[in-house]
N, C-alpha and C positions, 0 to 999 in steps of 0.2 A: 959823573952824573950830569945829565942835561938839565937846563933851567928853563923857566918860563920866558926869560929874556931870549933864549935860543928859539923858543916856540913862536914868539911874536915876530922875530926876524924872519923865520921860515914862513909864517902866515903871510907876511907882506911879499916875500920873494916868490913863493910858489903859488899862492892862491890870490894875491892881489887885494887882500883885505887889510884894513888898518888895525882892526881890533876884533876880539872874539864876540860871538853872540852870547846871550845869557846862558849860563850853565857850562859852556865849552871850556872856559879857562880852568875851572876846578878839576874837571875830568882829565884834561890833557896834563895838568900839573901832577895829578896822581899817577898817570901812566909813566911820565918821565921820571918819577920817583921809584919806578919799578914795581908798583903795586897792582894786584888784580883789582878789577872793578866791575860793577853792574850799573848800567846806565839806562834810565827810563826817561826818554825825552819825546815830546810830541812830534808827530810827523811834520816834516818841513822845518824843524828847528836846527838842523845841522848836525845830526848824530854822526854822519859819515866822516866829517872833518875830525872827529874825536879819535879816529884811528888813521886817517889819511895823513894828517899832519905829523903825528909821532913817527909814522912809517918813513917820512922823509928825513927824520932826525936820527932815529935808531940805526945801529950799525948793520943789522941783518935784514932779512926779508920779513914783511908783515903778511901773514896768511889770513885771509878773510873768508870765513865760511858763510856762504850766501845761498839761500834756498831757491832762488829763481834765476834762470838764464837771462831773462829780460833785464833784471836788476844788474847783473854782472856786466853785461854788454854796455848798458847805459853809463855805469860808473867808470868803466875802463875807457870808454870813448871820451868821457869828460876829462879824465885825468890825462890822457894822451894829447887831447887838444891843448892842455896847459904845458905840454912837453915833459910830463912826469912819467917815469918808467913803471908801467903797470901792465898786467896781463891777466888772463883768466884761463882756467882749464875745466872744460865740461863736455858733455856729450855732443855739443854742436860742432866740435872740431875733430878732425881725423886722428887716428892713433899716432901717425908720424908727426903731426903738428903738436900733439900733446907732448911727445918725446922731445921735440925741439924746444918747447917752452920750458920743460923741466931742466934741460941742459942750460938754457939761458939763466934760470934761477940759480943753478949750481955755480955759474960763472959770475953771479952777483950783478947781472945786467938789469934786473928788475928790483924794485923796492916793495911792490905790492903784488900779490897774486890772489885772485878770487877763485874759490873752490866750491863746488856743490857738495853737500854732505854725502851724497851717494858715491863719490870718488873713494871714500875711505873703506868701501867694501873690498877694494882691490889690494891684496897683499903686496903686489908689485909696486903700486903707487905709494903705499905706506913705506915700503923699503926705500923708494926714491926720495921721500921726504927726509929721511935720516941724513941724507947727504947735502941738504940745503940748510944754510945758516938762518934759522928762524928765530927772530927776537920777540915777536908778539903774535898771538892768535886773537883775532877779533871775530866773535861769533855774532853775526848780524841776525836780526829777527829772532832773538834768543828765546822768545816765548815758545818757539816751535819745539824746544826740547822738553817742555813740561806737559805732563798728562793733563794738567789743569789748563794749559794754554789752549787757545782757540784754533790752533793750526798745527796740531801735533805731527811731527815727522820722525818716525822711528830711527832713521839714519843719524839724527842728532845724538842719539844715545851712544854712538861710537866715539863721540868726541872726547869723553873723559880719558879713555885708553889712548887715544891719539896724542892728547896733551901730555899724558904721563910718559909716552914713548919718546917724546921730544925733550925729555928732561924737565918735566913740569914747567914748561915755558910760560911766561907771563901771559895772562888771558884777560880779555875785555869782552863782556857780554852786553849787547845793546838791543833795546826794543822800544816801541812807542807805547805798548800797553802791557802792564804786568801788575797784578794784584800782589799784596804781600805774600800770599801763598805761592804764587808763581815765581816771585823773586827768590824765595827760599828754595824752591825746587831747582831753579836754574843753578844756584850756588852749589847745591848738593850734587846735581847730575853732572856738572862740569868739574867738580872737585876743586873749586876755587879756594885759594889760600887767603883767609881773612880779608875778603874783598871790601873795598869801600863802595857804598851804594849811593848813587846820585839819582834823585827823582825831582825833575824840574817842572812838574805840573802838567796839566792836560789842556788848558784853555787855549783856543785859537780864536781870538776876538774878531778876526776878519771873516770868519765863516758864519753864514746864516743857514738855518735848517728849516725846511718846509715840508709839510705832508700835503700831497695833492690827492684828493679823493676822486677816483674814476670808477665807472661801472663797466666799461667795455675796453677791450684791447685797443681798438682804434682811437680811443681817447688818449691812451698812453702815448701812442705813436704821434698823435696830433700835438700833444704837449711837448714832446721832444723836438718836433719840427719847429714849434714856436720858440723854444729855448735857443735852438741852433740859429734861427733867423735873427733873434733879438739881441743875443748876448755875443759881443765880440770875444774872440778867444776860443779855446778848445774845451771839449768835454769828454767824460767817460760815462758809459752806460753799463751798469752791472746787471747781468742776468744769472740765474742760479744753475743753469745746465748748458751743455754745449749745444744741444738742439735749440734751446731758446735763443742763445747768442746768434746762431745762424738765421733763425726766423726773424728776429728783430733787425739784424743787419740787413737782410733782404728787403724788409718793408721800408727801412730808411733809405736804402739805395734807390728803391723804386720812386721815392720822392725827390730824387736828384740831389741828395745830400752827400757830402764828402765823408764816407764812413769806412773804417777798417773793422775787421772782426778778429778776435784773438781768443783761443782756448787751447787746452792741453792736447786735444785730439788732432791738431794740425801738425804738419811736418815742421821741423826746425826752420827751414828756409821760408815757409809761409809765415810763421810767427815773426821771424826777423824782419821780413818785408812789411808786415802789418805794423810792427813797432816803429820801424824807420819812417814809414809814411806818416804815422801819427806824430812822432817826435819832431819831424821836420816841418810839419804843418801842411803836407800834401793832402792829408785828410783832416777834417775838423774834429771828428769824433771817432772813438773806438768803442765798439760793443764787445764786452769781455766777461768771462767768468772771473772769479777771484784769483785765477792764475796770473792775472796782469795787475801791475801797479805797485807792488811792494818795492820801495826804494826808487821809483821812477821820479826823476828830478826834472819835471817840465814845469817851468814857473807860471805859464799863462793858462793853466787849467781853471776855467771860470765856473764850471758846473760839474757835479757828479750826480748821476741819476741812478737810483736803485729801481730797476724795472720790476724786480721781485725782491722779497724780503731777504736780507743777509742772514747768515747762519747764527750770528750772536751780536750782542751790543759791542763787544770788542772788535769784531770784524767790521761792523758799521763804522766805528770810530776810525779804524785804520784806513778804510776806503774813502770816507769823506775827507780825511786829512790830506788826500792827494790834490785837493783844490787849493788855489790861492797861496802857493809856496812863495810867490813874490810879495806877499803881504797885502795885496790889494783885495777888495771885496770879492 
């Protein structure tokens, strides 16, 4: 059995931190004791470390179920930059590359693999999983499994049978927003075994929230231009449809602002370029549908604008939480 002493040593060695953030120690301790867990932590509070750190300590592979290609790429890039063995398997890579990555997992060359829930539709992929030594399944954005959740994804419902087929492997479910009903549903839908539940609060004291009343579209565009000019750092502008994203992006580009656009109707290569341009700072802002942002770890996001109303208060909380991950206002 691994101890918290091992975890602190690994934290310093692999991630360069001297100590845990609030809430992380208890979660990681529970995982190292072999228990299932449900974790609700605010966006930006370090949820991903709760499985990335145990992954470096546990003997086998940690399988991370993640709903968005953007999230996977961002996290795997960050892990590789630290020299940590991680990969992802999703629709953005070729069949031959997927096969090569599965082979590297069989050879225990990776400690973490990020998988989109849609992969589990493939019986061939599920059969390949049986040959990989998986020690932990981490279900990120776990609210997606719940019919009460604000971002329901039917493919998440396959996870219970996947976990069972892997020998009822230890499982960790993580999200930033889950009511007691949703937490209960997550436990039931995943078939978790007497999990410990950790809820570390929702307050983000460095965020300020403002409502700006406008009468015309051009006022919205003018406000965004002012934000971009006055506030150092980057920003996300959320619009509710692909068409609106394209229109807002065009209007902002016409004002000579550094803007990327991102939505699910674009090709994989276009989305990857838009994300890379924004993450690297080549563009100051990204105009996107809610397909962008989940798990994106860009510390200097200084403003998040909702050009149109988000779908729910939970979605709003998730989306504003992408700002100020560095703890600054």
